C-alpha angles and dihedrals in degrees: 000000000000091000090052091051092050090049092051091049091049093048097044095084090054091049093050091046090052090052090059095056119101132214119216120210120196121202115190123230109283092021131263115319113241115250126219134189136058095297118056128174104230096183146340116216122193110216093186122070116261092240091057091048092050092053095048109034138016118249088234091057093046095047091047090052091049090051089053090052090050091052091048092054094044091050089053095057120118122167137270091039110124133175143061129302130198116199114191116195131189116194111204135201101234106008136060115277117270125224136198121192124204125174148175123202143036105329121154114225090241090061093050091047090049089055091052091047093048093046091048089059093060114106109250122241123201135211124233095243119325127059120249123212129192140157130223115202114204130190109208131198096342 
């Protein structure tokens, strides 16, 4: 019990610090266009601060790269795959980008492999200096 109390006391500053962070949501003029089809982008979350992104990569280059990822996932789809997919990407300064794929649902291994294969065919972009991380959350076949 004493160890648990010490752990809670040690973690409390991190919890209170997390409570003071703010999330910014941007909505484009005219709102978000509705998506149709079996593969829908539910959200894109930047895991790197905007100021770091702005110093290392243009928004045009980043948005074009994200569109290529979206196309790669859409071109991988085969029914009856259903569930949610989280694709985490780290764009690096001197190496090829890295990806991590997490999922929930009924996805055949062939579908997941096809995503990896299609993403691997995307031309890599590089940052000027610092790495940039983001996640794309897909809803598939639902």
